[in-house]
BAPA-121328 format. One record per residue (C-alpha): x, y, z; residue in one letter. Coordinates in steps of 0.02 Angstrom, whole numbers, padded with zeros to 5 digits, always signed. Each point is the difference from the previous one (the first is absolute). Example, Ala and Ser with C-alpha at 12.3 -4.5 7.8 and 13.67 -1.06 7.14 Angstrom:
2
+00615-00225+00390A +00069+00172-00033S 
//
This chain:
298
+00288+01112+00131C -00094-00097+00134P +00044-00126+00124T -00126-00150+00015L -00083+00078+00146E -00021+00179-00089V -00044-00088-00162W -00126-00108+00081G -00080+00145+00090A -00019+00096-00166A -00091-00155-00066L -00133+00010+00136G +00081-00121+00134T -00045+00135+00127G +00164-00021+00088G -00028-00183+00036L +00162-00064-00073L +00091+00097+00139S -00120-00047+00137T -00036-00185-00021A -00108-00086+00122P +00084-00051+00162P -00010-00179-00044A +00120+00020-00141C +00152-00109-00018G -00054-00116+00138K -00048-00171-00056P -00090-00113+00117Q +00088-00153-00065Q +00191+00007+00034L +00055-00177-00032N +00140-00010-00119R +00124-00136-00071I +00157+00100-00046V +00070-00069-00162G -00163-00083-00048G -00110+00038-00150E -00188+00005+00052D -00051+00139+00113S -00135-00041+00136T -00174+00049-00009D -00031+00188+00041A +00191+00019+00019E +00005+00144-00126W -00184+00072+00010P +00045+00153-00108W +00062-00104-00154V -00131+00000-00140V -00018-00081-00169S -00038+00115-00138I -00102-00103-00122Q -00012+00029-00187K -00155-00071-00080N +00000-00127+00150G +00179-00057-00002T +00134+00060+00107H +00099+00140-00077H +00100+00096+00135C +00006+00018+00184A -00037+00158+00097G -00009+00063+00182T -00151+00068+00095L +00027+00167+00072L -00179+00046+00061T -00177-00072-00026S -00006+00076-00178R +00175+00014-00061W +00127-00123-00062V +00178+00044-00061V +00091-00101-00135T +00119+00027-00143A -00050+00109-00139A +00053-00120-00134H -00126-00122+00046C -00123+00107-00096F +00109+00035-00150K -00127+00027-00141G -00156-00033+00112T +00001+00152+00116L -00162+00064-00061N -00079-00175-00001K -00030-00042+00182P -00153-00106-00039S +00130-00141-00052Q +00074-00001+00180F -00058-00048+00175S +00088-00010+00167V -00007-00161+00101L +00033+00020+00190L +00023-00122+00138G +00042-00138-00117A +00146-00103+00065W -00022-00128-00139Q -00062+00059-00162L -00070-00169-00053G -00095+00000+00154N -00034+00173+00054P -00141-00057+00124G -00156+00098+00064P +00090+00123+00105R +00096+00079-00150S -00063+00149-00088Q -00006+00051-00177E -00023+00176-00049V -00005+00090-00168G +00117+00149-00047I -00072+00170-00022A +00152+00075-00072W +00195+00000+00001V +00118+00147+00007Q +00176-00032-00053S +00136+00118+00081H +00008+00160-00113P +00180-00018-00026V +00000-00186-00054Y +00051-00020-00186S -00072-00170-00041W +00172-00069-00039K +00058-00164+00093E +00128+00057+00132G -00071+00173+00007S -00008+00096+00168R -00162+00037+00088A -00069-00176-00048D -00145+00025+00109I -00184+00004-00010A -00154+00034+00115L -00150-00113-00021V -00166+00070+00056R -00124-00144+00046L -00188+00013-00048E -00044-00023+00185R +00077-00012+00177S +00063-00164+00048V -00032-00077+00181H +00149-00022+00105F +00021-00163+00074S +00141-00121+00057E +00030-00028-00183R -00021+00172-00065V +00094+00141+00080L +00107+00147-00068P +00188+00022+00013I +00079+00152+00080C +00099+00122-00093L +00166+00052+00076P +00022+00182+00052D +00160+00099-00067S +00100-00050+00151S +00003-00183-00036V +00169-00049-00079R +00035-00175-00062L +00191-00043+00010S +00074-00129-00114P -00020-00178+00054N -00169+00037+00086T -00101-00153-00006R -00170+00033-00093C -00127-00108-00095W -00086-00010-00168I -00159-00093-00036A -00089-00052-00159G -00091-00128-00115W +00125-00005-00140G +00082-00147-00085S +00118-00102+00114I +00129-00040-00127R +00040+00016-00185D -00173-00018-00096A -00077-00095+00150V -00153+00090+00072P -00048-00013+00182L -00086-00174+00019P -00171-00021+00064H -00062+00058+00124P +00107+00154-00040Q +00062+00038+00179T +00066+00173+00033L +00194-00009-00012Q +00112+00095+00106K +00197+00027+00005L +00106+00092+00124E +00121+00116-00090V +00142+00127+00061P +00002+00171-00049I +00155+00033-00118I +00104+00160+00013D -00063+00125-00130S +00184+00027-00062E +00028-00179-00028I -00158-00024-00087C +00034+00147-00112S +00161-00072-00050R -00071-00166-00041L -00133+00084-00115Y +00117+00132-00068W -00035+00038-00192R +00151+00096-00040G +00018+00164-00095A -00071+00093+00154G -00158-00099+00009Q -00052-00082+00153G -00143-00125+00017A -00030+00023+00183I -00077+00172+00052T -00023+00069+00168E -00182-00058+00016D +00055-00180-00023M +00057-00131+00137L +00085-00159-00032C -00024-00160+00094A +00047-00182-00025G +00147-00112-00013Y +00159+00044-00111L +00026-00187-00021E -00177-00015-00074G -00112-00153+00015R -00135+00093+00096R -00095+00142-00059D -00168+00067-00056A -00055-00001-00185C -00135-00023-00118L -00180+00017+00086G +00077+00084+00153D +00003+00178-00071S -00074+00134+00113G +00011-00109+00151G +00073+00071+00157P +00178+00004+00075L -00045-00006+00184M +00110+00043+00148C -00035-00014+00183Q +00042+00149+00115V -00042-00005+00184E -00130-00130-00021G -00087+00075-00148T +00000-00048-00184W +00050+00144-00123L -00015+00012-00183L +00186+00032-00046A -00023-00028-00186G -00102-00060-00147I +00068-00146-00102I +00041+00081-00168S +00136-00076-00114W +00166-00097-00015G +00110-00078-00140E -00063-00174-00006G -00050-00084+00150C +00105-00081+00136A +00155+00042-00101E +00171+00027+00078R +00037+00186+00034D -00174+00046-00058R -00105+00038+00164P -00177+00053-00009G -00040+00185-00011V -00140+00071+00095H -00075+00182-00002I +00009+00100+00159K -00169+00088+00006H +00065+00152+00107E +00142+00036-00124R -00087-00009-00169V +00038+00181-00025C +00177+00012+00039T +00085-00121-00128G +00114+00088-00119R -00030-00064-00176G -00080-00166-00054R +00059-00172-00037G +00021-00049-00177R -00135-00120-00008G +00103-00160-00009R -00063-00086+00158G -00139-00125-00010R -00164+00028+00093S -00075-00132+00103R -00157-00034-00100L -00072-00169-00045P -00007-00058-00177A -00139+00101-00098E -00084-00128-00106Q -00161-00023+00105G +00064-00153+00069A +00024-00049+00180Q +00133+00109+00100R +00175-00041-00033G -00034-00131-00149I +00115+00043-00147G +00112+00106+00101S +00189+00009-00013E +00045+00036+00183D -00048-00064+00177P -00092+00087+00133G +00035-00004+00181I +00140-00131+00009M +00067-00084+00158T 
//
């Protein structure tokens, strides 16, 4: 079955997923407060808000001027209803997106062909085709995809970002500034043991990458689904994974699980669906209200 690049080409991306613009992965604003919560304006210009009926629903990552990648479970039951969704780009603060933000409708969504629509399933990835091309600017730029030679060793420091709830049942307060968190890559064997199901069933497949803190307290959760796990290699930001699932949020020995786009076809077997996806509460209310778990926590 296809990798993201091959699969994307079959969907009509014309090879753009493997040949992103030269500006990819190079934000023009590099200021950062390590250990802080708020990102700075234009710090992560490829992070987008996928809106459902005008409310933040999931995050995503801009790959080209017409393509966004996110988690497939964000569209469970609504895959054929793209009119309910739009993508907000360049909005550092959702409560005050500003005149330089861009909102674009979604033409269609394609989940990965091997995704099973069960929480914790492998290949939890979807490509989103925008209705029109976006305009690149300081606030809107694509991320780069790593080539097959890139290897992220355990304890590599990477970053996640999103607009999810900040703690238990507490939505991100106005003006809803994009949150960021530095997370270390966790050895795959350690993560597999942490999520082992017994009876020969493992929750972690080869297309999954764990990152976070074994002691808990800091994590991504509800409302952060589909957002990027970003790692900087030789001065360029690469998309290392897509926020997918975890058991609870910010719990001890339950790090965040991300989908590695280049390995979606090599996983052996599926998780058993016991993990919780990182979606906000589905009651038509504001993002995070009524949820049981926190979002990016610091």
